[in-house]
C-alpha positions as a Markdown table, in Angstrom:
| # | Residue | x | y | z |
|---|---|---|---|---|
| 1 | Met | 9.0 | 0.9 | -18.0 |
| 2 | Gln | 9.5 | -2.4 | -17.4 |
| 3 | Asp | 12.0 | -1.3 | -14.5 |
| 4 | Leu | 8.9 | 0.3 | -13.2 |
| 5 | Ala | 6.2 | -0.8 | -10.6 |
| 6 | Leu | 3.6 | 1.3 | -9.0 |
| 7 | Leu | 3.3 | 0.2 | -5.5 |
| 8 | Leu | 0.2 | 0.0 | -3.8 |
| 9 | Cys | 0.7 | 0.0 | 0.1 |
| 10 | Asp | -2.2 | -1.7 | 1.7 |
| 11 | Leu | -5.2 | -0.7 | -0.8 |
| 12 | Gln | -7.0 | -4.1 | 0.5 |
| 13 | Asn | -10.6 | -4.4 | 0.9 |
| 14 | Asp | -10.2 | -5.0 | 4.9 |
| 15 | Phe | -8.8 | -1.2 | 4.6 |
| 16 | Ile | -10.8 | 0.4 | 2.3 |
| 17 | His | -14.4 | -0.6 | 1.1 |
| 18 | Pro | -17.6 | 0.1 | 3.7 |
| 19 | Arg | -17.7 | -3.8 | 4.0 |
| 20 | Gly | -14.3 | -4.7 | 5.2 |
| 21 | Ala | -13.1 | -4.6 | 8.3 |
| 22 | Tyr | -12.0 | -1.1 | 9.2 |
| 23 | Gly | -15.4 | 0.1 | 6.9 |
| 24 | Arg | -17.7 | -2.0 | 9.4 |
| 25 | Ala | -15.4 | -0.2 | 12.7 |
| 26 | Gly | -16.0 | 3.0 | 11.0 |
| 27 | Gln | -12.3 | 3.7 | 10.5 |
| 28 | Thr | -12.2 | 5.6 | 7.5 |
| 29 | Ala | -11.4 | 9.0 | 6.5 |
| 30 | Pro | -12.6 | 10.5 | 3.3 |
| 31 | Ala | -9.0 | 11.0 | 2.0 |
| 32 | Ile | -9.0 | 7.0 | 2.1 |
| 33 | Ala | -11.7 | 6.5 | 0.8 |
| 34 | Ala | -10.8 | 8.5 | -2.2 |
| 35 | Leu | -7.6 | 6.8 | -3.2 |
| 36 | Pro | -8.4 | 4.0 | -5.6 |
| 37 | Ala | -10.6 | 6.1 | -7.6 |
| 38 | Arg | -7.9 | 8.7 | -8.2 |
| 39 | Leu | -5.0 | 5.8 | -8.6 |
| 40 | Ala | -7.2 | 3.6 | -10.7 |
| 41 | Pro | -6.4 | 6.0 | -14.3 |
| 42 | Leu | -2.7 | 5.4 | -13.2 |
| 43 | Ala | -2.5 | 2.0 | -13.0 |
| 44 | Gln | -3.9 | 1.5 | -16.4 |
| 45 | Ala | -1.6 | 3.8 | -17.9 |
| 46 | Val | 1.0 | 1.9 | -16.3 |
| 47 | Arg | -0.2 | -1.5 | -17.2 |
| 48 | Ala | -0.5 | 0.1 | -21.0 |
| 49 | Arg | 2.8 | 1.3 | -21.1 |
| 50 | Gly | 4.6 | -2.3 | -20.0 |
| 51 | Gly | 5.5 | -1.3 | -16.2 |
| 52 | Trp | 4.1 | -3.4 | -13.3 |
| 53 | Ile | 1.9 | -3.1 | -10.4 |
| 54 | Ala | 2.8 | -4.3 | -7.2 |
| 55 | Ser | 0.5 | -4.7 | -3.8 |
| 56 | Thr | 1.4 | -4.9 | -0.4 |
| 57 | His | -0.7 | -6.8 | 1.7 |
| 58 | Phe | -1.1 | -6.2 | 5.6 |
| 59 | Thr | -2.1 | -9.8 | 6.7 |
| 60 | Leu | -2.8 | -11.2 | 10.1 |
| 61 | Phe | -2.0 | -14.9 | 10.0 |
| 62 | Thr | -3.6 | -17.8 | 12.1 |
| 63 | Gly | -3.4 | -19.9 | 14.6 |
| 64 | Arg | -5.2 | -23.0 | 15.6 |
| 65 | Gly | -9.0 | -22.6 | 14.7 |
| 66 | Gly | -8.5 | -19.5 | 12.4 |
| 67 | Glu | -7.7 | -17.1 | 15.0 |
| 68 | Pro | -5.7 | -14.4 | 14.1 |
| 69 | Phe | -2.1 | -13.5 | 15.5 |
| 70 | Ile | -2.6 | -9.7 | 16.5 |
| 71 | Asp | 0.5 | -8.1 | 18.0 |
| 72 | Pro | -0.7 | -6.3 | 21.5 |
| 73 | His | 0.0 | -2.7 | 20.0 |
| 74 | Leu | -2.5 | -3.3 | 17.3 |
| 75 | Ala | -4.7 | -5.3 | 19.6 |
| 76 | Thr | -5.2 | -2.0 | 21.2 |
| 77 | Leu | -5.3 | 0.1 | 18.4 |
| 78 | Arg | -8.1 | -1.7 | 16.4 |
| 79 | Pro | -9.8 | -3.8 | 19.3 |
| 80 | Phe | -12.4 | -4.7 | 16.2 |
| 81 | Leu | -9.9 | -6.6 | 14.3 |
| 82 | Thr | -11.4 | -10.4 | 14.3 |
| 83 | Lys | -11.1 | -13.8 | 12.9 |
| 84 | Gly | -11.7 | -13.7 | 8.9 |
| 85 | Asp | -10.2 | -10.5 | 9.1 |
| 86 | Phe | -7.2 | -9.8 | 6.8 |
| 87 | Ala | -6.9 | -13.6 | 6.2 |
| 88 | Ile | -5.1 | -14.9 | 3.0 |
| 89 | Gly | -7.0 | -15.8 | 0.6 |
| 90 | Gly | -10.3 | -13.9 | 1.9 |
| 91 | Trp | -11.8 | -11.2 | 0.2 |
| 92 | Gly | -10.6 | -8.5 | 2.7 |
| 93 | His | -6.9 | -9.1 | 1.9 |
| 94 | Gln | -7.4 | -8.5 | -1.5 |
| 95 | Val | -6.5 | -5.0 | -3.3 |
| 96 | Val | -9.8 | -3.2 | -4.0 |
| 97 | Glu | -11.5 | -3.8 | -7.4 |
| 98 | Glu | -10.6 | -0.8 | -8.7 |
| 99 | Leu | -6.9 | -1.6 | -8.9 |
| 100 | Ala | -6.4 | -5.1 | -9.8 |
| 101 | Pro | -4.9 | -6.9 | -10.5 |
| 102 | Ser | -2.0 | -6.6 | -9.1 |
| 103 | Asp | 1.1 | -8.4 | -11.0 |
| 104 | Leu | 3.4 | -9.1 | -8.1 |
| 105 | Pro | 1.2 | -9.2 | -4.4 |
| 106 | Val | 3.2 | -9.5 | -1.1 |
| 107 | Glu | 1.9 | -10.5 | 2.0 |
| 108 | Lys | 3.5 | -8.5 | 5.0 |
| 109 | Val | 3.0 | -8.7 | 8.7 |
| 110 | Gly | 4.4 | -4.7 | 9.4 |
| 111 | Tyr | 4.5 | -1.5 | 8.7 |
| 112 | Asp | 7.5 | -1.7 | 6.8 |
| 113 | Ala | 6.7 | -3.9 | 3.7 |
| 114 | Phe | 10.2 | -5.2 | 3.4 |
| 115 | Tyr | 10.6 | -6.6 | 6.8 |
| 116 | Ala | 10.0 | -10.3 | 7.0 |
| 117 | Thr | 8.9 | -10.6 | 3.2 |
| 118 | Arg | 9.8 | -11.4 | 0.2 |
| 119 | Leu | 9.0 | -8.0 | -1.3 |
| 120 | Glu | 13.0 | -7.2 | -2.6 |
| 121 | Trp | 13.6 | -10.1 | -4.2 |
| 122 | Ile | 10.6 | -10.2 | -6.2 |
| 123 | Leu | 10.9 | -6.5 | -7.2 |
| 124 | Arg | 14.8 | -7.3 | -8.5 |
| 125 | Lys | 13.5 | -10.9 | -10.3 |
| 126 | Ala | 11.3 | -8.4 | -12.1 |
| 127 | Gly | 14.1 | -5.6 | -13.2 |
| 128 | Ile | 12.1 | -3.3 | -11.2 |
| 129 | Arg | 14.7 | -0.5 | -9.9 |
| 130 | Arg | 12.2 | 3.0 | -9.9 |
| 131 | Leu | 9.0 | 2.9 | -7.4 |
| 132 | Leu | 5.7 | 4.9 | -7.9 |
| 133 | Val | 4.3 | 4.5 | -4.0 |
| 134 | Ala | 0.9 | 4.9 | -3.4 |
| 135 | Gly | -1.3 | 3.4 | -0.2 |
| 136 | Ile | -2.1 | 4.1 | 3.4 |
| 137 | Val | -1.4 | 5.1 | 5.6 |
| 138 | Thr | 1.1 | 8.0 | 4.6 |
| 139 | Asn | 2.9 | 7.7 | 8.1 |
| 140 | Gly | 2.8 | 4.3 | 8.8 |
| 141 | Gly | 2.9 | 1.4 | 6.0 |
| 142 | Val | 4.1 | 4.3 | 3.2 |
| 143 | Ala | 6.7 | 5.9 | 5.3 |
| 144 | Ser | 8.3 | 2.9 | 6.6 |
| 145 | Thr | 8.2 | 1.3 | 3.1 |
| 146 | Val | 9.4 | 4.1 | 1.5 |
| 147 | Arg | 12.8 | 4.5 | 4.0 |
| 148 | Gly | 13.1 | 0.6 | 3.1 |
| 149 | Ala | 13.1 | 1.2 | -0.5 |
| 150 | His | 15.5 | 3.8 | -0.4 |
| 151 | Val | 18.4 | 2.1 | 1.9 |
| 152 | Arg | 17.9 | -0.8 | -0.9 |
| 153 | Glu | 18.8 | 2.1 | -3.1 |
| 154 | Phe | 15.4 | 2.0 | -4.9 |
| 155 | His | 14.8 | 5.1 | -6.8 |
| 156 | Val | 11.6 | 6.1 | -5.1 |
| 157 | Thr | 8.6 | 8.4 | -6.0 |
| 158 | Val | 5.7 | 8.9 | -3.5 |
| 159 | Leu | 2.0 | 10.4 | -4.9 |
| 160 | Glu | 1.8 | 13.0 | -2.3 |
| 161 | Asp | -1.6 | 13.0 | -3.9 |
| 162 | Gly | -1.9 | 8.6 | -4.6 |
| 163 | Cys | -1.2 | 8.2 | -0.5 |
| 164 | Ala | -3.5 | 9.4 | 2.8 |
| 165 | Ala | -3.7 | 8.7 | 6.5 |
| 166 | Phe | -6.5 | 9.7 | 9.1 |
| 167 | Thr | -5.6 | 13.3 | 9.4 |
| 168 | Gln | -4.4 | 15.8 | 6.7 |
| 169 | Glu | -2.0 | 16.7 | 9.3 |
| 170 | Leu | -0.2 | 13.3 | 9.4 |
| 171 | His | -0.4 | 13.0 | 5.8 |
| 172 | Asp | 1.6 | 16.7 | 5.4 |
| 173 | Thr | 3.7 | 16.0 | 8.4 |
| 174 | Ala | 4.6 | 12.5 | 6.4 |
| 175 | Ile | 5.4 | 13.6 | 3.2 |
| 176 | Ala | 7.8 | 16.2 | 4.6 |
| 177 | Ala | 9.4 | 13.7 | 6.4 |
| 178 | Leu | 9.7 | 11.7 | 3.3 |
| 179 | Arg | 11.4 | 14.0 | 1.2 |
| 180 | Pro | 15.3 | 13.3 | 2.3 |
| 181 | Val | 14.8 | 9.9 | 0.6 |
| 182 | Ala | 12.4 | 10.2 | -2.2 |
| 183 | Gly | 10.8 | 12.2 | -5.0 |
| 184 | Ile | 7.4 | 13.7 | -4.6 |
| 185 | Ser | 5.1 | 13.5 | -7.6 |
| 186 | Ser | 1.3 | 13.5 | -8.3 |
| 187 | Val | -0.8 | 11.1 | -9.9 |
| 188 | Ala | -1.5 | 14.0 | -12.9 |
| 189 | Ala | 2.1 | 14.9 | -12.9 |
| 190 | Glu | 2.8 | 10.9 | -13.2 |
| 191 | Leu | 0.0 | 10.2 | -15.9 |
| 192 | Ala | 1.7 | 12.9 | -18.3 |
| 193 | Lys | 5.1 | 11.5 | -17.9 |
| 194 | Leu | 3.1 | 8.4 | -19.6 |
| 195 | Ala | 1.0 | 10.2 | -21.9 |
């Protein structure tokens, strides 16, 4: 178990919690909101068996006066993002309470959590070779990170019901597209393996 991590992609308060940046803007979906409760028993089981909890944290780095650097495409997609959202050290940047704490938190600026981050270095230092991947959104950060892990020769299993997107169609299409590069499993199946 010490070579295994449950990798939580972007399950942060600003994405998930009703008082977070997306919740305040009404940008959520029932499948996304359901993830923390569904994943909590697996996170507890991984910890109990000596595995790791790793987490990626989408980050809006700040410039002078605390104003966030927001890429133009993101500003167009999410015009509600503002000062303080996804800021390092802030409540919104943290992994949701149901899944905390994370042993290995990593800030990221794009979809792929390996891009311009220390994720690969940390996973290798911890001796992690196997990843159970969960989080949001399936067709964005999850898919990009899974492919990033695959090309770095990590053994990757995607938890189909441990991920979600803003529509079921987007989720299902992304899962189908990941089958050539990752195993596909469920929270219940992985819990059974740990029992």
